[in-house]
N, C-alpha and C positions, 0 to 999 in steps of 0.2 A: 307657763306659756310655751307650748311646743311648736305651734305653727307660726311662720313668719307673718306679721301683720300685713294686711293689704296696703295700708297707707298710714302715714304718721298722724297721730291724733292732734298734733300741734300745728303742722303746716300743710298737711294733706299730700305730701310727696309720697310717691310709690317706691322711692329708692331707699329700701330698708336693708341694712347689712347685719349679718350675724356677728356678734362679738365673740372672738376667740381668746380665751384666757390661757395663761401658763406659757410654757416655752414650746411652741409647736415645732414639729419636724418640717423644715422648709422643703418644699417640693415644687415642681412646675405647676401642679394643680393649685397649690396655695398661692403661688405668685400670681397666677391668672385671677383667682378669686379676690386677691387684694387689689390688683390693678383695675378690675371691673367693679369694685365696690360691693361685691357679694359678701365679703368678710372684712372686718376691721380687727385690729389687735387691741385687747383690753388690758394687757399687763399681766404681771406674774402674781400679784397679791389677790387672792380670792377670799371673799368674806362669807360666802354662802347665801348672800342676798344681792348678788350682782346682776345687772341687767343683761338680757340675752340679745337684745336688738338695739341698733342705733340708726337714726335717720341720717342719711348721707347729706341731705340738704341743710337741716337746721341743728343737727347734733342731739336731738331729743332721744333719751334712752328709755326703753320700755322692756317689760317682761321680767320685772323683779319678782322674786319668789314670795315676798311679803310686802304688804302695803305699809303706810305710815303707822297704822294702828298695831302692826305686827301680825295681823290676821293673814292667813294664806289667801292668795288671789287666784282666781280661775281665769281662763281665757276671756270670758265675757266681761270681767272687770277691767281688762286692759285694752279692749278694742275702742 
């Protein structure tokens, strides 16, 4: 899933943040993105099947590379 979802499939909120993994270089831009909810930190451990997006309102995560069956998901499977 490369595009930010328009809304959360669980609660309908349009406040969707990109999850940033690893140890990011802290900058004024990152600080602003964190403060406004455009970005949230996802931690340092990356599994290869980590969600890309998180709803700010309910915490639902979406955009996993693989579904429960292990099959690759496309954007249409996640909307």
